[in-house]
C-alpha positions as a LaTeX table, in Angstrom:
\begin{tabular}{lrrr}
\hline
Residue & $x$ (\AA) & $y$ (\AA) & $z$ (\AA) \\
\hline
Met1 & 97.86 & 85.73 & 154.65 \\
Gln2 & 100.48 & 83.22 & 155.90 \\
Ser3 & 104.12 & 82.56 & 155.07 \\
Lys4 & 106.80 & 80.22 & 156.36 \\
Ile5 & 109.54 & 82.27 & 158.02 \\
Arg6 & 112.98 & 81.29 & 159.32 \\
Val7 & 114.32 & 83.65 & 162.00 \\
Phe8 & 118.12 & 83.59 & 162.04 \\
Lys9 & 118.78 & 86.09 & 164.83 \\
Leu10 & 117.23 & 88.97 & 166.72 \\
Asp11 & 118.77 & 92.37 & 166.11 \\
Glu12 & 119.82 & 94.74 & 168.87 \\
Val13 & 116.81 & 96.83 & 169.95 \\
Lys14 & 116.92 & 100.40 & 168.66 \\
Arg15 & 115.75 & 102.93 & 171.24 \\
Gly16 & 115.20 & 106.64 & 170.94 \\
Thr17 & 112.92 & 109.59 & 171.43 \\
Ser18 & 110.60 & 110.82 & 168.70 \\
Lys19 & 111.58 & 114.27 & 167.46 \\
Arg20 & 107.97 & 114.93 & 166.51 \\
Thr21 & 106.18 & 113.84 & 169.71 \\
Gly22 & 108.97 & 113.56 & 172.29 \\
Asn23 & 107.76 & 110.04 & 173.16 \\
Pro24 & 110.25 & 107.22 & 173.69 \\
Tyr25 & 110.21 & 104.34 & 171.18 \\
Glu26 & 111.75 & 100.92 & 170.61 \\
Ile27 & 112.22 & 99.19 & 167.27 \\
His28 & 112.50 & 95.40 & 167.43 \\
Thr29 & 113.67 & 93.54 & 164.30 \\
Ala30 & 115.07 & 90.15 & 163.31 \\
Gln31 & 117.16 & 88.81 & 160.45 \\
Ala32 & 114.81 & 86.39 & 158.70 \\
Ala33 & 114.02 & 84.55 & 155.47 \\
Leu34 & 110.85 & 83.64 & 153.65 \\
Ile35 & 110.81 & 79.92 & 152.91 \\
Asp36 & 109.13 & 78.58 & 149.75 \\
Glu37 & 106.94 & 75.46 & 149.45 \\
Ala38 & 109.99 & 73.29 & 148.66 \\
Gly39 & 111.70 & 74.41 & 151.89 \\
Asn40 & 114.24 & 76.64 & 150.15 \\
Ile41 & 115.09 & 80.21 & 151.10 \\
Asp42 & 113.16 & 82.54 & 148.80 \\
Thr43 & 114.37 & 85.89 & 150.13 \\
Val44 & 116.28 & 87.22 & 153.14 \\
Gly45 & 115.56 & 90.48 & 154.93 \\
Val46 & 114.61 & 92.32 & 158.09 \\
Leu47 & 111.38 & 91.37 & 159.88 \\
Asp48 & 109.73 & 94.05 & 162.02 \\
Ile49 & 108.47 & 92.59 & 165.31 \\
Pro50 & 105.30 & 94.27 & 166.60 \\
Pro51 & 104.93 & 95.11 & 170.32 \\
Glu52 & 102.57 & 92.20 & 171.02 \\
Leu53 & 105.16 & 89.65 & 169.78 \\
Arg54 & 108.23 & 91.11 & 171.48 \\
Gly55 & 109.85 & 88.60 & 173.81 \\
Lys56 & 108.13 & 85.71 & 172.00 \\
Val57 & 110.34 & 85.57 & 168.89 \\
Thr58 & 113.39 & 83.30 & 168.92 \\
Pro59 & 115.56 & 81.84 & 166.15 \\
Gly60 & 113.73 & 79.01 & 164.38 \\
Asp61 & 111.04 & 78.22 & 161.82 \\
Phe62 & 107.56 & 79.71 & 162.08 \\
Thr63 & 104.34 & 80.15 & 160.22 \\
Gly64 & 103.87 & 83.90 & 160.13 \\
Thr65 & 100.44 & 85.51 & 159.87 \\
Phe66 & 100.21 & 88.93 & 158.25 \\
Ala67 & 97.59 & 91.64 & 157.83 \\
Met68 & 97.51 & 94.67 & 155.55 \\
Lys69 & 97.77 & 98.02 & 157.34 \\
Thr70 & 98.56 & 101.61 & 156.45 \\
Asn71 & 102.05 & 102.81 & 157.43 \\
Phe72 & 101.47 & 105.92 & 159.56 \\
Gln73 & 104.73 & 107.54 & 158.37 \\
Asn74 & 104.27 & 107.35 & 154.60 \\
Gly75 & 100.66 & 106.28 & 154.02 \\
Arg76 & 101.63 & 103.11 & 152.13 \\
Ile77 & 99.62 & 99.94 & 152.59 \\
Glu78 & 102.02 & 97.25 & 153.82 \\
Ser79 & 101.91 & 93.77 & 155.30 \\
Val80 & 102.39 & 93.67 & 159.06 \\
Leu81 & 103.30 & 90.62 & 161.14 \\
Thr82 & 100.36 & 89.72 & 163.41 \\
Gly83 & 101.28 & 86.24 & 164.66 \\
Leu84 & 103.96 & 83.56 & 164.75 \\
Thr85 & 103.39 & 79.84 & 165.28 \\
Pro86 & 106.50 & 77.66 & 165.77 \\
Ile87 & 106.95 & 74.84 & 163.25 \\
Lys88 & 108.22 & 71.65 & 164.85 \\
Ala89 & 111.13 & 70.03 & 163.05 \\
Val90 & 110.39 & 66.65 & 161.47 \\
Gly91 & 111.23 & 63.96 & 164.01 \\
Ala92 & 111.24 & 66.42 & 166.93 \\
Arg93 & 109.82 & 65.19 & 170.19 \\
Gly94 & 107.71 & 67.17 & 172.55 \\
\hline
\end{tabular}
């Protein structure tokens, strides 16, 4: 499953220690929008950034790849970001 995503900004990393396990954790998120086929903003929200993509996400337009996975906290099946490919702006060089 793929969607066009516009990342506006990265949020401050939330750090803590799990009350259940005592293990440290980090939560990385970004303010982002889903972009429709016409190039308009469809919806705005918070995008969870998985560990393998941390440090690779910057503001800009991307094609996001998603997979369906079970949320370990509540058992719900949810889409999870698995990849981001930058979209070059029309007329951009490089």
